[in-house]
LOTIPA-853138 format. One record per residue (C-alpha): x, y negated, z; residue in one letter; chain; residue number from 1. Coordinates in Angstrom, 2 decimals, padded with zeros to 5 digits. Layout:
% LOTIPA-853138
X / Y / Z / a / A / NUM
...
This chain:
% LOTIPA-853138
-045.74 / -031.08 / -045.49 / x / A / 1
-044.52 / -032.35 / -049.18 / x / A / 2
-045.89 / -035.78 / -048.46 / x / A / 3
-043.49 / -036.19 / -045.12 / x / A / 4
-040.26 / -034.88 / -047.04 / x / A / 5
-041.16 / -037.05 / -049.59 / x / A / 6
-041.64 / -040.04 / -047.55 / x / A / 7
-038.12 / -039.33 / -045.50 / x / A / 8
-036.15 / -038.88 / -049.33 / x / A / 9
-037.61 / -042.35 / -049.97 / x / A / 10
-036.71 / -043.79 / -046.68 / x / A / 11
-033.09 / -042.06 / -047.03 / x / A / 12
-032.93 / -043.74 / -050.74 / x / A / 13
-033.80 / -047.41 / -049.50 / x / A / 14
-031.14 / -047.18 / -046.89 / x / A / 15
-028.32 / -046.20 / -049.30 / x / A / 16
-029.28 / -048.75 / -051.39 / x / A / 17
-029.71 / -051.74 / -049.03 / x / A / 18
-025.91 / -050.51 / -047.91 / x / A / 19
-024.59 / -050.64 / -051.76 / x / A / 20
-026.24 / -053.62 / -051.96 / x / A / 21
-024.36 / -055.03 / -049.23 / x / A / 22
-020.82 / -053.75 / -050.36 / x / A / 23
-021.68 / -054.91 / -053.55 / x / A / 24
-022.19 / -058.45 / -052.74 / x / A / 25
-019.22 / -058.45 / -050.86 / x / A / 26
-020.32 / -058.24 / -047.35 / x / A / 27
-018.42 / -055.32 / -046.59 / x / A / 28
-017.70 / -056.54 / -043.05 / x / A / 29
-021.20 / -055.40 / -042.21 / x / A / 30
-021.58 / -056.30 / -038.15 / x / A / 31
-020.93 / -053.10 / -035.82 / x / A / 32
-024.70 / -052.88 / -035.09 / x / A / 33
-025.55 / -052.39 / -038.33 / x / A / 34
-023.32 / -049.52 / -039.11 / x / A / 35
-025.08 / -048.30 / -035.74 / x / A / 36
-028.53 / -048.71 / -036.31 / x / A / 37
-028.04 / -046.86 / -040.39 / x / A / 38
-026.06 / -043.68 / -038.53 / x / A / 39
-029.26 / -043.53 / -036.18 / x / A / 40
-031.68 / -043.77 / -038.56 / x / A / 41
-029.89 / -041.27 / -040.47 / x / A / 42
-029.24 / -039.38 / -037.03 / x / A / 43
-033.02 / -039.05 / -036.56 / x / A / 44
-034.42 / -038.16 / -039.81 / x / A / 45
-031.90 / -035.30 / -039.99 / x / A / 46
-032.92 / -034.03 / -036.54 / x / A / 47
-036.30 / -034.57 / -037.56 / x / A / 48
-036.14 / -032.42 / -040.51 / x / A / 49
-034.10 / -029.68 / -038.59 / x / A / 50
-036.97 / -029.62 / -035.70 / x / A / 51
-039.53 / -029.53 / -038.92 / x / A / 52
-038.18 / -026.74 / -040.23 / x / A / 53
-036.86 / -024.43 / -037.39 / x / A / 54
-040.19 / -025.07 / -034.94 / x / A / 55
-042.12 / -023.95 / -037.88 / x / A / 56
-040.84 / -019.95 / -037.30 / x / A / 57
-042.03 / -017.59 / -034.59 / x / A / 58
-040.17 / -017.65 / -031.41 / x / A / 59
-039.90 / -015.99 / -027.96 / x / A / 60
-039.59 / -017.70 / -024.52 / x / A / 61
-039.87 / -016.34 / -020.77 / x / A / 62
-041.53 / -018.62 / -018.26 / x / A / 63
-042.25 / -018.03 / -014.70 / x / A / 64
-045.80 / -019.29 / -013.71 / x / A / 65
-046.98 / -020.58 / -010.05 / x / A / 66
-049.34 / -017.87 / -009.12 / x / A / 67
-052.70 / -019.22 / -006.75 / x / A / 68
-055.99 / -017.88 / -005.33 / x / A / 69
-058.60 / -018.66 / -007.25 / x / A / 70
-061.96 / -017.34 / -006.77 / x / A / 71
-063.00 / -014.85 / -003.70 / x / A / 72
-065.67 / -012.56 / -003.55 / x / A / 73
-068.63 / -014.10 / -001.09 / x / A / 74
-067.32 / -013.40 / 002.54 / x / A / 75
-064.31 / -012.24 / 001.97 / x / A / 76
-060.64 / -013.41 / 002.23 / x / A / 77
-057.06 / -012.86 / 001.62 / x / A / 78
-054.36 / -011.44 / 004.12 / x / A / 79
-051.46 / -012.02 / 002.23 / x / A / 80
-049.57 / -014.12 / -000.05 / x / A / 81
-049.45 / -013.76 / -003.40 / x / A / 82
-045.95 / -013.93 / -005.03 / x / A / 83
-045.00 / -017.38 / -005.84 / x / A / 84
-044.63 / -016.68 / -009.63 / x / A / 85
-045.09 / -013.92 / -012.01 / x / A / 86
-042.56 / -014.02 / -015.27 / x / A / 87
-044.53 / -014.07 / -018.66 / x / A / 88
-042.97 / -013.59 / -022.12 / x / A / 89
-044.81 / -015.26 / -024.80 / x / A / 90
-044.23 / -015.17 / -028.83 / x / A / 91
-045.62 / -018.10 / -031.47 / x / A / 92
-044.59 / -020.70 / -033.15 / x / A / 93
-042.29 / -023.33 / -031.90 / x / A / 94
-044.69 / -025.93 / -032.07 / x / A / 95
-047.36 / -024.15 / -029.95 / x / A / 96
-044.76 / -022.82 / -027.41 / x / A / 97
-043.03 / -026.21 / -026.96 / x / A / 98
-046.51 / -027.25 / -025.35 / x / A / 99
-045.89 / -024.61 / -022.61 / x / A / 100
-042.72 / -026.23 / -021.76 / x / A / 101
-044.07 / -029.69 / -021.38 / x / A / 102
-046.43 / -028.77 / -018.81 / x / A / 103
-045.94 / -024.92 / -017.31 / x / A / 104
-049.91 / -024.00 / -016.02 / x / A / 105
-050.38 / -022.63 / -012.81 / x / A / 106
-052.11 / -019.31 / -013.24 / x / A / 107
-055.34 / -018.97 / -010.86 / x / A / 108
-056.05 / -015.19 / -009.47 / x / A / 109
-059.41 / -014.70 / -009.67 / x / A / 110
-060.17 / -011.93 / -006.78 / x / A / 111
-062.70 / -009.49 / -007.78 / x / A / 112
-061.55 / -006.10 / -006.49 / x / A / 113
-058.74 / -004.88 / -004.61 / x / A / 114
-055.74 / -005.07 / -007.38 / x / A / 115
-055.99 / -008.12 / -010.01 / x / A / 116
-054.40 / -007.31 / -013.70 / x / A / 117
-052.14 / -010.37 / -013.94 / x / A / 118
-051.56 / -009.80 / -017.28 / x / A / 119
-055.08 / -010.18 / -018.39 / x / A / 120
-055.48 / -013.32 / -016.22 / x / A / 121
-052.80 / -014.96 / -018.24 / x / A / 122
-054.05 / -013.83 / -021.59 / x / A / 123
-057.65 / -015.40 / -020.41 / x / A / 124
-056.25 / -018.58 / -019.12 / x / A / 125
-053.58 / -019.62 / -021.17 / x / A / 126
-053.09 / -017.79 / -024.38 / x / A / 127
-056.95 / -017.06 / -024.95 / x / A / 128
-057.37 / -020.95 / -026.66 / x / A / 129
-053.95 / -020.61 / -028.22 / x / A / 130
-052.45 / -018.95 / -031.15 / x / A / 131
-049.70 / -017.50 / -028.52 / x / A / 132
-049.32 / -014.15 / -027.78 / x / A / 133
-048.63 / -012.48 / -024.82 / x / A / 134
-046.15 / -009.62 / -024.61 / x / A / 135
-045.07 / -009.28 / -021.47 / x / A / 136
-045.98 / -010.02 / -017.80 / x / A / 137
-043.79 / -008.78 / -014.63 / x / A / 138
-045.43 / -008.09 / -012.06 / x / A / 139
-048.39 / -006.98 / -014.37 / x / A / 140
-050.96 / -006.90 / -011.43 / x / A / 141
-051.08 / -007.78 / -007.41 / x / A / 142
-052.64 / -005.61 / -004.77 / x / A / 143
-055.15 / -007.94 / -002.88 / x / A / 144
-055.85 / -007.37 / 000.90 / x / A / 145
-059.27 / -008.33 / 001.62 / x / A / 146
-060.97 / -009.16 / 005.57 / x / A / 147
-064.54 / -010.69 / 006.40 / x / A / 148
-064.01 / -014.49 / 005.76 / x / A / 149
-064.56 / -016.81 / 009.13 / x / A / 150
-064.82 / -020.73 / 009.43 / x / A / 151
-064.21 / -022.73 / 012.64 / x / A / 152
-064.46 / -025.93 / 013.23 / x / A / 153
-061.12 / -027.14 / 015.66 / x / A / 154
-059.87 / -030.51 / 016.90 / x / A / 155
-057.23 / -032.36 / 014.96 / x / A / 156
-054.18 / -032.96 / 017.14 / x / A / 157
-052.44 / -036.19 / 015.92 / x / A / 158
-048.39 / -035.47 / 016.03 / x / A / 159
-047.43 / -039.33 / 015.94 / x / A / 160
-045.15 / -041.53 / 017.53 / x / A / 161
-045.95 / -045.50 / 017.81 / x / A / 162
-043.66 / -047.84 / 019.10 / x / A / 163
-044.76 / -051.66 / 019.47 / x / A / 164
-042.87 / -054.76 / 019.76 / x / A / 165
-041.63 / -055.72 / 022.97 / x / A / 166
-045.12 / -057.64 / 024.83 / x / A / 167
-047.31 / -055.74 / 022.43 / x / A / 168
-048.94 / -052.63 / 023.37 / x / A / 169
-052.29 / -050.48 / 022.35 / x / A / 170
-055.65 / -051.68 / 023.50 / x / A / 171
-056.79 / -048.48 / 024.01 / x / A / 172
-055.96 / -044.95 / 022.90 / x / A / 173
-055.58 / -044.56 / 018.91 / x / A / 174
-058.62 / -043.28 / 017.11 / x / A / 175
-058.42 / -040.22 / 014.56 / x / A / 176
-061.25 / -039.89 / 012.16 / x / A / 177
-062.57 / -037.05 / 011.64 / x / A / 178
-061.26 / -035.71 / 015.17 / x / A / 179
-061.81 / -032.19 / 014.04 / x / A / 180
-061.59 / -029.83 / 010.75 / x / A / 181
-063.12 / -026.77 / 009.51 / x / A / 182
-060.58 / -024.03 / 008.65 / x / A / 183
-061.57 / -020.90 / 006.71 / x / A / 184
-059.68 / -017.90 / 005.91 / x / A / 185
-059.56 / -014.05 / 006.50 / x / A / 186
-060.70 / -013.35 / 010.32 / x / A / 187
-057.45 / -012.11 / 011.62 / x / A / 188
-055.88 / -015.77 / 010.55 / x / A / 189
-058.19 / -017.94 / 011.76 / x / A / 190
-060.20 / -016.36 / 014.88 / x / A / 191
-056.81 / -017.30 / 017.11 / x / A / 192
-056.49 / -020.97 / 015.63 / x / A / 193
-057.96 / -023.81 / 018.52 / x / A / 194
-056.46 / -026.72 / 016.62 / x / A / 195
-055.17 / -027.93 / 013.64 / x / A / 196
-052.06 / -030.46 / 013.88 / x / A / 197
-051.28 / -033.78 / 011.64 / x / A / 198
-047.64 / -034.10 / 010.01 / x / A / 199
-045.31 / -036.23 / 011.87 / x / A / 200
-045.27 / -039.83 / 011.80 / x / A / 201
-043.77 / -042.76 / 013.24 / x / A / 202
-044.78 / -046.22 / 013.34 / x / A / 203
-042.18 / -048.30 / 014.75 / x / A / 204
-042.28 / -052.16 / 015.68 / x / A / 205
-046.05 / -052.61 / 015.55 / x / A / 206
-047.77 / -055.83 / 016.16 / x / A / 207
-051.01 / -055.82 / 014.27 / x / A / 208
-053.87 / -053.72 / 014.36 / x / A / 209
-052.80 / -050.22 / 012.36 / x / A / 210
-054.63 / -048.29 / 009.83 / x / A / 211
-053.28 / -045.26 / 008.28 / x / A / 212
-053.80 / -041.95 / 006.30 / x / A / 213
-051.95 / -039.26 / 007.90 / x / A / 214
-051.68 / -035.78 / 006.40 / x / A / 215
-052.61 / -032.37 / 007.84 / x / A / 216
-049.79 / -029.56 / 008.27 / x / A / 217
-049.83 / -028.01 / 005.23 / x / A / 218
-052.03 / -024.87 / 005.56 / x / A / 219
-050.73 / -022.78 / 002.76 / x / A / 220
-052.52 / -020.05 / 000.28 / x / A / 221
-054.54 / -018.20 / 002.71 / x / A / 222
-056.09 / -021.12 / 004.94 / x / A / 223
-058.34 / -023.63 / 003.81 / x / A / 224
-059.36 / -026.77 / 005.18 / x / A / 225
-062.12 / -029.04 / 004.94 / x / A / 226
-059.91 / -032.07 / 004.79 / x / A / 227
-056.32 / -032.80 / 003.78 / x / A / 228
-055.92 / -036.08 / 005.66 / x / A / 229
-057.32 / -037.79 / 008.71 / x / A / 230
-057.28 / -041.61 / 008.92 / x / A / 231
-055.46 / -043.56 / 012.38 / x / A / 232
-056.49 / -046.43 / 013.91 / x / A / 233
-054.89 / -047.99 / 016.54 / x / A / 234
-055.91 / -051.73 / 018.02 / x / A / 235
-052.33 / -053.48 / 018.81 / x / A / 236
-052.31 / -056.54 / 021.10 / x / A / 237
-050.04 / -059.11 / 022.79 / x / A / 238
-049.85 / -058.39 / 026.33 / x / A / 239
-048.82 / -060.65 / 029.24 / x / A / 240
-047.95 / -060.21 / 032.89 / x / A / 241
-049.91 / -060.97 / 035.72 / x / A / 242
-049.42 / -060.58 / 039.60 / x / A / 243
-052.08 / -060.57 / 042.46 / x / A / 244
-051.81 / -060.11 / 046.63 / x / A / 245
-054.02 / -057.97 / 048.02 / x / A / 246
-054.59 / -056.90 / 051.48 / x / A / 247
-053.91 / -053.32 / 052.09 / x / A / 248
-056.74 / -051.39 / 053.66 / x / A / 249
-057.02 / -048.44 / 056.16 / x / A / 250
-059.62 / -045.46 / 055.01 / x / A / 251
-061.11 / -042.71 / 056.93 / x / A / 252
-061.12 / -041.60 / 060.28 / x / A / 253
-063.69 / -042.53 / 063.33 / x / A / 254
-062.42 / -043.70 / 066.78 / x / A / 255
-059.32 / -044.61 / 065.62 / x / A / 256
-057.01 / -046.65 / 067.70 / x / A / 257
-056.06 / -050.10 / 065.92 / x / A / 258
-053.00 / -049.90 / 063.12 / x / A / 259
-051.17 / -053.18 / 062.88 / x / A / 260
-049.52 / -052.91 / 059.29 / x / A / 261
-046.09 / -054.63 / 058.51 / x / A / 262
-046.30 / -056.06 / 055.84 / x / A / 263
-050.09 / -056.48 / 055.95 / x / A / 264
-050.22 / -057.75 / 051.80 / x / A / 265
-049.10 / -055.93 / 049.20 / x / A / 266
-048.10 / -057.83 / 045.70 / x / A / 267
-048.92 / -055.78 / 042.38 / x / A / 268
-047.28 / -056.90 / 039.15 / x / A / 269
-049.32 / -055.48 / 035.88 / x / A / 270
-049.71 / -056.09 / 032.56 / x / A / 271
-052.93 / -057.24 / 030.64 / x / A / 272
-053.77 / -058.37 / 027.52 / x / A / 273
-053.72 / -062.25 / 026.61 / x / A / 274
-057.42 / -062.66 / 025.75 / x / A / 275
-058.51 / -060.32 / 028.70 / x / A / 276
-055.90 / -062.21 / 031.45 / x / A / 277
-058.65 / -064.98 / 032.49 / x / A / 278
-061.54 / -062.61 / 033.48 / x / A / 279
-059.00 / -060.27 / 035.08 / x / A / 280
-057.76 / -063.00 / 037.18 / x / A / 281
-061.02 / -064.12 / 038.23 / x / A / 282
-062.00 / -060.45 / 039.37 / x / A / 283
-060.61 / -058.55 / 042.09 / x / A / 284
-059.44 / -055.13 / 040.20 / x / A / 285
-056.99 / -053.76 / 042.76 / x / A / 286
-056.89 / -052.37 / 046.06 / x / A / 287
-054.03 / -051.36 / 048.17 / x / A / 288
-054.95 / -048.55 / 051.11 / x / A / 289
-053.46 / -046.10 / 053.30 / x / A / 290
-055.75 / -042.99 / 054.54 / x / A / 291
-055.64 / -043.15 / 058.33 / x / A / 292
-055.06 / -039.09 / 057.84 / x / A / 293
-051.62 / -040.31 / 056.19 / x / A / 294
-050.96 / -042.00 / 059.35 / x / A / 295
-051.54 / -039.38 / 061.99 / x / A / 296
-049.30 / -036.68 / 060.00 / x / A / 297
-046.65 / -039.40 / 059.19 / x / A / 298
-043.16 / -038.53 / 061.50 / x / A / 299
-041.13 / -041.24 / 059.93 / x / A / 300
-042.74 / -044.62 / 060.91 / x / A / 301
-043.08 / -045.49 / 057.02 / x / A / 302
-045.78 / -044.97 / 054.24 / x / A / 303
-046.59 / -046.09 / 050.87 / x / A / 304
-049.79 / -047.56 / 049.82 / x / A / 305
-051.85 / -045.98 / 047.29 / x / A / 306
-052.49 / -048.34 / 044.49 / x / A / 307
-056.46 / -048.44 / 042.71 / x / A / 308
-057.30 / -050.17 / 039.87 / x / A / 309
-060.49 / -050.85 / 038.34 / x / A / 310
-059.53 / -050.99 / 034.78 / x / A / 311
-062.64 / -049.52 / 033.31 / x / A / 312
-063.65 / -052.77 / 031.75 / x / A / 313
-060.13 / -053.86 / 030.85 / x / A / 314
-057.09 / -052.71 / 029.59 / x / A / 315
-054.17 / -053.22 / 032.72 / x / A / 316
-051.51 / -051.13 / 033.94 / x / A / 317
-049.68 / -051.66 / 036.99 / x / A / 318
-045.86 / -052.61 / 036.45 / x / A / 319
-044.76 / -052.29 / 040.25 / x / A / 320
-045.85 / -053.06 / 043.50 / x / A / 321
-043.58 / -054.69 / 046.13 / x / A / 322
-042.69 / -053.86 / 048.81 / x / A / 323
-042.37 / -050.02 / 048.36 / x / A / 324
-043.24 / -049.25 / 051.49 / x / A / 325
-044.59 / -050.69 / 054.97 / x / A / 326
-044.49 / -049.41 / 058.46 / x / A / 327
-046.92 / -049.30 / 060.84 / x / A / 328
-047.73 / -049.75 / 064.61 / x / A / 329
-050.57 / -048.33 / 066.69 / x / A / 330
-052.16 / -050.00 / 069.55 / x / A / 331
-053.20 / -047.51 / 072.19 / x / A / 332
-055.33 / -048.92 / 074.60 / x / A / 333
-054.26 / -048.55 / 078.58 / x / A / 334
């Protein structure tokens, strides 16, 4: 301490000496910046001396310390949440207390019995390794209700919205990895949970494959998750429009009269990835059918063909079909 004070006194005398020399040599018109610099140095020295003297004294401070659950007894879990904070009053040297303000510690509440002594927990976890003493804690203890613990593996439900740029789309459904999460907690809290959602995430104007991390919905302090986030992957590709004309088929019925359809051909427009367009055009993926039973039951004279797409190998989707309805005539033999 004396060495530090001697250094400060020497520095101050040097500053005064420089100011005096400049004044004698006729530099009374000292630049404003130099004056400000001298003032700041002097102010900093004065502030440092004040802190050095005052923070060496004993003080009392009151802080709100956040609480969280620490260790549980084996095969047990709490049912109710902890208070958000405990108000604790500490006494000690100012320099020591200043460290608490810089980073307010969190207090782990380790549950070994139905009631936990917060006063003792603070002494063990915060003041036990420092020269600070605890004078008060409010509340000084908390009562904990425990239940048998339960763990379940449930599917993750993505809460996402994907918007692609025009002419782009998903090659297949998005993939979530992992697709399930293990949840652990008190039996009454866990046993009725059948899935766990992600937080909402929206992705706009997509035109390239998407890979992103999405956090799971917060579980609070009573339920624990095996992971806090999942990975989302979606294959975004450019689509084009295709068109094909297919004959309308009549299915079902035995010993039925001849039926004439008008028109007998349907024009189907569909979307297909550009990379699959050539292959799809070489195959007959689409059918238009009219069940004979629908003709028998009809009283209007018009029917709407059913469209069938064998798209198991390709990512095609039907945009439209023309015409929407067809007429028919039954040929009755004499």
